[in-house]
N, C-alpha and C positions, 0 to 999 in steps of 0.2 A: 585840468580838466584838458586844455589845450594843449598841454606838454604831453601827455599820454597820450594822446589821440596822432600827436605828430612822432611819436615813438614807435605807435603800432603802425603807422603809415608807412614808416622807413622800415620798418622790420619786412612787412606785408611785398615790399617793395625789392627790397634785399632776395628775401627767397624766391620772388618771381624770376628776376634776373639769373639766380644761381641756378632754380630749375631749368632754366632754359638753355643754360650752357652745359646742364650735364643733358639734356636732351639731344644738342649738337653734339656733344662727345661721343656718346652710345649710338648715335648713326653710323658711327664708324665709315666717315665718309674720307676720301681724301683730306690729309692735312693740310694742304693746301688751300684746299676749300673750307675747312674748321678751325683753322688759327684765327683767319680774318675775321670770322663770325665772332669770334670768342673775344678778339680784339675790341670790336666794335661794341659787342655788350656789356663787356667793363668799362670801357674809357668814352660812351657816348650812348649809355644805357636805352633812355628813349628813343633815338632816332633807331636805335638798334631792333627793339624790341618791334617797331612799326615795321619796320623793312624785315624782319624776320618772321612776320606773321604774315605779308602779302609774298615775299618772293626766295625766304629761304626755307621752308617747311620740306621736307624729304618725304615725298609721295612715293618711295618705290616699294613700299612694303604693302601700297593700298591699291586696290582694282576699283574701276567703274565696272567693267564688266569681267564675269571669270574666265581664267580660260578652259573650263568644261564649256561654257557657253560657247568662247570663242570656237572650242574644237566643232560643236555642235552645227553651229553655222557653216564652216570652213569644210567638213565633209560633205554637203550638197553641191560642192564644185565637183564636175567630171571630169578627172585627170586624165585627159586621154595620153595614151602612152606612143613616144614617137614612131615614126619609123625606123628600120635598122640603120644609124650611121647616123642620126641625128641627135637632135636634143643640145643638153648642156653638155659645153667643151668639157675633157678630163681636167683641165687645170683649175677651171671654175666651179667645179663640182663642191671641193670643202668651202667654198662662199653660200652657194645651193643650201647644201647642209646645214652651216651657221643660221642663214636667214627661216630655215623650215622649223629649225629646234627652236629659237628663239621666240617667233613671232608665229606659227604654223602656216609659213608663205608657201604654198604647195606648188612645185613648178606647173606651168600651163602651157600647152600646145597649141602652135598655130593659130596666134591672133595677127590681124591685118591691122595695123598702126598707121595712123595717118598724122603727119604732126601740121600745125599753123603756126605762122611768126607773125601773125596779127590779129590783133584782136577783131576787126569786122569779121574776117573770114571763119574766125573761130565762132562768134555770134552768129553769125547765119548759119554753120552749119548746125549749131545745137538747136536752133529753131526749126530748121527743117527735120532734123529729128524727132521733137517735139510735136510737129505738125504729124508726124506718122504713128505715131504713139497710140497703142490700141486698146492697152491694159493697165501699165503704170509708167510713172514719172519720177525718178528721186535723184533729187536734189541738194547737195550740202555744199554752202561756202563759207568762206571767212568773212567775207565782205557780199551782202545783196544791198546794193544802195538803192535809195528813192531816188532816182535820177531817170532822165530818157531811157537810158539801158536796162533799168532795172524795171521801171512802169511796163518796157516794150516785153518784156519777159513776162512780168507777172500777167501781163492780158492774152499773151500766150497760154497760159497756163491754167486760166479762168475759164478760157474758151474751151480748153482739153478737160475739167472738170465737169463742166456741163454737159459734157457730152460722154460721162459715166467713164472715163479714165481716174484710175486712183492718182493722185497726186500728193507724195510727202516731203516737204522740205526740212531740212536742219541748218540753221546758221549759228554764227558764232555770236554770243551776245555783247562783248568788247568791239568785235569789228566790225559788226552791224547796228552799234548803238547809234549812228546817226539820221538811223531809218524812221521815219514817223510811224505812229501805230496806227493811221489809216491806211499805210501802206500793204501790212501783214491782216489788218482786218477784214479788208473787200476778200482777200484770196481764201480766209476762215470762210466767210461767207459763202463762197462757191464750194465748200465742203473740201478746201486744200487744209491736211492735216500740216502745221506749221508749229516748229519748237525750237526754242534755244538751247543750245548745246552747254552744260554746265552754266547757267543761269545765275549772273550775279545777284545775290541777293543779300543783304545786311542781314544777321552775320553769318549765316552758315556757309554761304559760299564764298564769302570776301576774301578768303585765305586762298583759293584758288582761282584768283582773278589772274595770275602771271601763268595760269597754264591755257591757252586758249587754241581752239580747233582750226588748224589753217588749212586742213584738206580743202580741196575744189574737185567734186564729181558729180557725175551727173550719169543716171542708168537710166535708159529707156528700155522697157520690154524685157530688159535682161541679156537685150542680144546685141546692145551696144551701147558704149559708155565714154566719156569724156575724163579724162584728168592733167593736170599741168599747173601752171601759175597764175592762171587769168581768172580772176574774181568777175564779179559782176557789178560794174560801175563804167560810169561813161570815160574816165579817163583808160581803162586798159583800152577803148576802144578808137577813142578819139587823140591821146595823148598827153601829154603836159604841155603847159604855155611855151616852155622853152625846149621842147622836143619831141620826137616821137617815144611811144611805148612799147618797148623791144621787148616780146615775151613771146613764151612757146607752152602751145597747149596742144592735147592729143585727144583722137578721134579711135578707139580700140573697139575692134568687131572680134569675135570670137569667144575662147575660152577667157583671154585677159578681162572683157566686162562683167563675166562671173564672177572673177576676183576681186573688182571693183563692188560688185552688188552683195558681196561677203563683209566688205569693209563697211560699207554704208549700213546693213542691215545690223552689223555690230554696233555702231554708234547709234542706230535707232533702238535698240533694245537695250542700251546702257541709259540713252535721255527718257524713253516713256513706257518703259517696261513692257512694253509688246513684243513678240517674238514673230516675226513674218516669215514665213516658209513656205515651200510647195513648189511645185514643177513649172508652175508659172514666173516664178520668180529665178528661176534657173532652167529655162529652155534647153532644148539641144543643140551644140552650137557645132559650125562649119568650120572645116580647116582652111585657112585662107592661106598661108605660109607655111614655111618650117621653123619658124621662130620657136624660142620658149622663155617664160619670163614669168619672174614672181612677185605678186602684188603685195608689199610690203608698209601696211599701217605701223604707225611707232609711235609714243606717248610716254609722257612723264611717271603714269602708272604703273605697276609693275616691275619685277627684277632688272631688266634689260633695255639697254637703248640701243634699238637695233638697228638703226639707220646709223648712227655713228660706228656701230662695231661693225657693219657691214661697208660704210665706206673707208673705212680705215684701212680692213682685210683687205679689199680691192685694190687700195692704192699700195700697200705693202709689197703684194704680190705681181705689183705692173713688171713688165718685162721690157715694153718699147714706149709706149706714151700714156700719159696724163692729162686730159684736157677738161679745164671747170669753165663753166659759166655761173655766177652767182651775183646775184646783186649787193650782196654784201658777205664780206669776209671775217668772220669773227671767230675763227676756228678753236676746239680745245686744243690744248697740248698734244694729245695723241695723234689727230687728223694733219697738223702743223709740223710735227716732228718729221711724219711720215714722209710729206712732202717733200720738205728738204732732203730729207735722205735720201730718197730717190733722185732728185735734181744732181744731188752730189754723186752718185752714182750714176751718172750719165742718161738718165732718162729724161725723154723728153716731156717738161711739165711747163704747161701754160695755165695761167690764170688769169681770164678776162669779169674784169669788172666794170661797172660804169664809171666815166670821167664823172657824173656828177648823179649823184640818189637822189630820192626823196628825202633825204634827212642827213644836215652837214653833220650831226654830232655822230652819227654810224660812219658818214665817209671819214670824220677824224680817226675813230677808235680803228676801222679797217685798213688805214695807211699806215698804222704805229708797227703792222706786221711784215709789211712789205720790204723792209730794209733788209732783214735776215732774209727772206725769200730771194731776192735779189742775189746777194751776197751767195745763195747756195746753188745758183743759177737758175732757179725758175722764171720763167718768162713771163711779165709782167704786162697786161694788155688792156688800155683803157677805150673804153667801147664812149662815141664823140658823140654820134648823132641825137641822142636822146637817154631816156634812164635802161638801161639795161634789166629787165626783173627774169630775165630767163634764168633755170637751172638745170645744168647739165652735168654730168661727169663720163668722161669715155676714158676707156682703161686699155690699152691694145688695141686690137684691132675685131673685138668681138664681144665687148660688154659696155654697152650705154645705160646710164643709170637715169632718169625722167622722173618728175613729178613736181610736189610742193614744196619740199625742203630746198631752204637756204642751207649755205654751208658757213653755220654759224651756230652760237650755245643757244639761243632761243630755240631753234628748229631742232638740234638734236636732243636738248636735253629739258625743254619745256612744254614745246608745240605740238598737238596731235598732226600728225604730217602722213603722207602716204608719197611714196616711189614705188616706180616699176625696175628692176632688175632684166634688162634685157638680154638675152645670149645667142646675139645673131649677127652675123659680118655684115649682112647687107643693111639693115637698120643703122648699124655702128656708123659704118660708109656714109649713110643718107644724113647722122646726126653730124659727123664730123666736116661735110660739105657745107652743112649752113653755120658749123663753126666757123669754118674757112671764110664765108662771105661775110659774117660779122667781123673777123678777122679785118678785112680787107677796110675797114670802116673805121680801127682803131689805130691809137697811137701807141709805141711802145716804150714804157718807162726807159730813159736812159740814165743809169746808173749814178753817173759823174752828176745829172743836173738835177735827180733826186735825191742825191747826200747832200746837195748846196741849199736845201730849201731853209727858210727861216729859221732860227732856233726857236720862237715864239708858236710857230706851229710845230714842230716836234716834239715841242712842250706839251700844248695840248692834246697833242695824239697820244701822249703818254698817259696823261692825266685820264683821260676818257678810255682808254686801254682797260682801266682797274675798274671798268662799271660796265666791261664787255658783255658778261653773263646777264646785264640787267637788260641790255638795249634790244 
């Protein structure tokens, strides 16, 4: 009998591994991704099954919100026609078409965008707008920390809820896992609607623990919104113990706020099954500038990886410069090759990274990509005063891409992110000036010194590079 059970267990085990291998093959992924999974499942099956369950499943055929629902929400945006001679530059129209075709990112005209480069100024601006709220407040953050900054925000929201303002909050269940339950209980008692996005509950959603909502959005009365890289936590305001937290966030007035409203309400519909709509959420907007932007949400569900496609397409069509700020550089082959090709073609390619990030492991993996980048002619800059957490892509003189997405596998493949593609020479010049200010506080990597770093460091970088898609 024991021998029979052993054979039965072994048979089920082999069939399970064989079945998962067939699923991996039938997903029709890139062979460079398929083959490693097959090797791991065959030669280390127990580890392979666990890793595949948490990190390997292909969600491209799944949706948490239907395209029909997304289209219905997007149709509420008032797409103001730009005056003659303005709008999206001719050479960027294929990019705009790509973004609209893949994720229904309609062009929005006339927004006013105010950048914040430190957490204190952003937090004060957000609290000021919350104090002015008359109808609703919508917040979505990866991290809502139960610390001084988080409690200050909570108290402001509770006060508005007591005055009859509708407050809705989405937070990521993994990013905000450190918050005490009482932190949200006080908000719920005040009538605030608070929900976790993709709640991690075993076993139903455990397979999606790798897919997190990294968006940072605030919308007040549909007239003003915030987006960017800053979460709600003390470190974004006060910095790290070893230096300042250098980040970028944006206040957007006008039609761009409506675009962020549509993104939030899409996630709200997916999470709560409540469909919020009406003129109170999309009030008539004033034209503040001559810029055009597209609000581009992206995530692991569905056919297209829109932010990766948009960034690589814009980089491939650059004619003069490509300037990038990112806390982590763990790129896909597509974007990595496009940047090296651009540099080899004589385009001014600059990549600014923190000299020290909040993860030594990620630093090492990021550094493994820098040798080839420098050999291609890319200027590598290390920001020294603290942790550079800003996300920025500048292409030529009239396109700036801002938002929550890092230049890494996780943002492009696994996370729910939201960026804005802004077509405007004036705003691009403003962001280029901020980049130049940061560059003055950077050290440029010297190839001779960099290539002589110890072999043990180079080996550690190479090993960790293998795990780049999981970091």
